[in-house]
C-alpha positions in Angstrom: 152.4 150.2 91.4 150.1 151.5 94.0 151.1 152.5 97.5 148.6 153.2 100.4 149.9 155.4 103.2 148.1 157.3 105.9 149.2 160.7 104.7 147.2 163.6 106.0 147.8 165.6 102.8 145.6 163.3 100.7 142.7 165.7 101.6 144.3 168.1 99.1 143.6 165.8 96.2 141.0 167.0 93.8 139.7 165.8 90.4 141.9 167.7 88.1 142.6 168.1 84.4 146.2 168.8 83.3 146.6 172.5 82.5 149.3 171.8 79.9 148.9 168.1 78.9 151.6 168.6 76.2 154.4 169.2 78.8 155.8 171.1 81.8 154.0 174.4 82.1 157.2 176.4 82.9 159.5 174.5 80.5 157.1 175.1 77.6 157.1 178.8 78.4 160.9 179.0 78.8 161.7 176.6 76.0 163.7 174.3 78.2 163.7 170.4 78.3 162.3 168.1 80.9 162.8 164.4 81.7 159.5 163.2 83.3 156.2 165.0 84.0 154.2 165.2 87.3 150.6 166.3 87.7 149.6 168.4 90.8 146.5 166.7 92.2 145.3 170.0 93.7 145.2 172.3 90.7 146.3 170.4 87.6 149.7 172.1 87.2 152.0 170.0 85.0 155.6 170.2 86.1 158.9 168.5 85.4 160.5 166.0 87.8 163.5 166.6 90.0 165.7 164.8 87.4 164.8 167.7 85.0 166.9 170.9 85.0 164.0 173.1 86.2 162.5 170.8 88.9 159.2 172.6 88.4 156.9 170.1 90.0 158.7 170.3 93.4 159.1 174.0 93.0 155.3 174.3 92.5 154.6 172.1 95.6 156.9 174.1 97.8 156.0 177.6 96.7 152.2 177.1 96.1 151.7 174.6 98.9 150.1 171.8 96.9 151.6 168.7 98.4 150.7 165.7 96.1 151.6 164.9 92.5 151.0 161.9 90.3 153.3 160.6 87.6 152.2 161.5 84.1 154.4 158.8 82.6 152.7 156.1 80.6 152.1 153.0 82.7 152.8 154.7 86.0 150.1 155.4 88.5 152.0 156.4 91.7 151.5 159.5 93.7 154.1 161.4 95.8 153.7 163.7 98.8 156.4 166.4 98.7 155.7 167.4 102.3 156.1 163.9 103.9 158.5 162.7 101.2 156.5 159.4 100.6 154.3 157.6 98.2 150.5 157.9 98.8 
């Protein structure tokens, strides 16, 4: 599934490598579970989704200011902008 949207935050997208490809960076450190993983397309931070107890992907977006994540789930290729609350 691919969405194209005129989102001004796409300029924040960089070629990134997941910093913790094995899971959510904060959950791994805290020993807590996650549901799904999201990759920050500005810095490579791997965070858990909003269905996870920690909601670390959106927390990262709001505190650090990196707006766009991509799903890290197998078979998914969508991207989400936390600022504009839409698919990009």
